[in-house]
C-alpha positions as CSV (number, residue, x, y, z in Angstrom):
1,X,-58.4,-116.6,39.8
2,X,-61.8,-116.9,37.8
3,X,-63.1,-114.1,40.0
4,X,-60.1,-112.0,38.6
5,X,-61.0,-112.9,35.4
6,X,-64.5,-112.2,35.6
7,X,-63.8,-108.8,37.0
8,X,-61.5,-108.0,34.1
9,X,-64.2,-108.9,31.7
10,X,-66.9,-106.8,33.5
11,X,-64.4,-104.0,33.2
12,X,-63.8,-104.1,29.8
13,X,-67.7,-104.7,29.0
14,X,-68.3,-101.5,30.6
15,X,-65.6,-99.6,29.2
16,X,-66.9,-100.6,25.9
17,X,-70.4,-99.9,26.7
18,X,-69.5,-96.7,27.8
19,X,-67.5,-95.7,24.8
20,X,-70.1,-96.8,22.6
21,X,-72.9,-94.8,24.1
22,X,-70.6,-91.9,24.5
23,X,-69.5,-91.9,20.8
24,X,-73.8,-92.2,19.8
25,X,-74.4,-89.6,22.1
26,X,-71.7,-87.3,20.6
27,X,-72.9,-88.1,17.0
28,X,-76.6,-87.0,17.8
29,X,-75.5,-83.8,19.7
30,X,-72.9,-83.0,17.1
31,X,-75.5,-83.8,14.2
32,X,-78.1,-81.4,16.0
33,X,-75.5,-78.6,16.8
34,X,-74.3,-78.6,13.2
35,X,-78.0,-78.4,12.0
36,X,-78.5,-75.6,14.0
37,X,-75.7,-73.6,13.3
38,X,-75.3,-74.0,9.5
39,X,-78.6,-74.8,8.6
40,X,-78.1,-78.2,7.0
41,X,-77.8,-81.5,7.9
42,X,-74.1,-82.6,8.9
43,X,-72.3,-84.3,6.1
44,X,-72.7,-87.9,6.0
45,X,-71.3,-88.8,2.4
46,X,-69.1,-85.9,1.0
47,X,-69.8,-88.0,-2.7
48,X,-73.5,-87.8,-2.3
49,X,-74.5,-84.3,-1.3
50,X,-73.9,-80.7,-1.9
51,X,-71.3,-79.8,0.8
52,X,-68.5,-77.8,0.3
53,X,-65.0,-78.9,0.7
54,X,-64.8,-76.4,3.7
55,X,-67.8,-77.8,5.7
56,X,-66.6,-81.2,5.4
57,X,-63.3,-80.8,6.5
58,X,-64.6,-78.5,9.4
59,X,-67.1,-81.1,10.4
60,X,-64.4,-83.9,10.2
61,X,-62.0,-82.0,12.4
62,X,-65.1,-81.2,14.8
63,X,-66.4,-84.4,15.0
64,X,-62.4,-85.8,15.6
65,X,-62.2,-83.7,18.5
66,X,-65.7,-84.5,20.0
67,X,-65.3,-88.3,19.3
68,X,-62.0,-88.2,21.4
69,X,-63.1,-85.8,24.3
70,X,-66.3,-88.0,24.9
71,X,-64.3,-90.9,24.9
72,X,-61.6,-90.0,27.5
73,X,-64.6,-88.8,29.5
74,X,-66.5,-91.8,29.0
75,X,-63.4,-93.8,30.0
76,X,-62.7,-92.1,33.3
77,X,-66.1,-92.4,34.1
78,X,-66.2,-96.0,33.7
79,X,-63.2,-96.2,35.7
80,X,-64.7,-94.8,38.6
81,X,-67.3,-97.0,38.2
82,X,-65.5,-100.2,38.1
83,X,-62.9,-99.1,40.7
84,X,-66.1,-98.6,43.1
85,X,-67.3,-101.7,42.2
86,X,-64.0,-103.6,43.0
87,X,-63.7,-101.7,46.6
88,X,-67.5,-103.0,47.0
89,X,-66.4,-106.4,45.8
90,X,-63.1,-106.3,48.4
91,X,-65.0,-105.0,51.2
92,X,-67.5,-108.0,51.1
93,X,-64.7,-110.5,50.7
94,X,-63.1,-109.1,53.8
95,X,-66.0,-109.6,56.0
């Protein structure tokens, strides 16, 4: 029973870690692509810079889409890893 709880905790930690890493990486990549494409830094605080409303809305929409896609990809990858770990544990336990 304790092993089941430990396995669940490991799964949750892997999912949280991969989601956080994917979000950070997506933010860095998106910021670099935005700067290369527009020649300006990505808008961070719309009240404190000279970004246009169109630029802010576009960046927000693209950021939301990229964040959702990166989270989905990270979760799918993490689930594959955790299922492989669980399969390895089951194989060890059956020996």
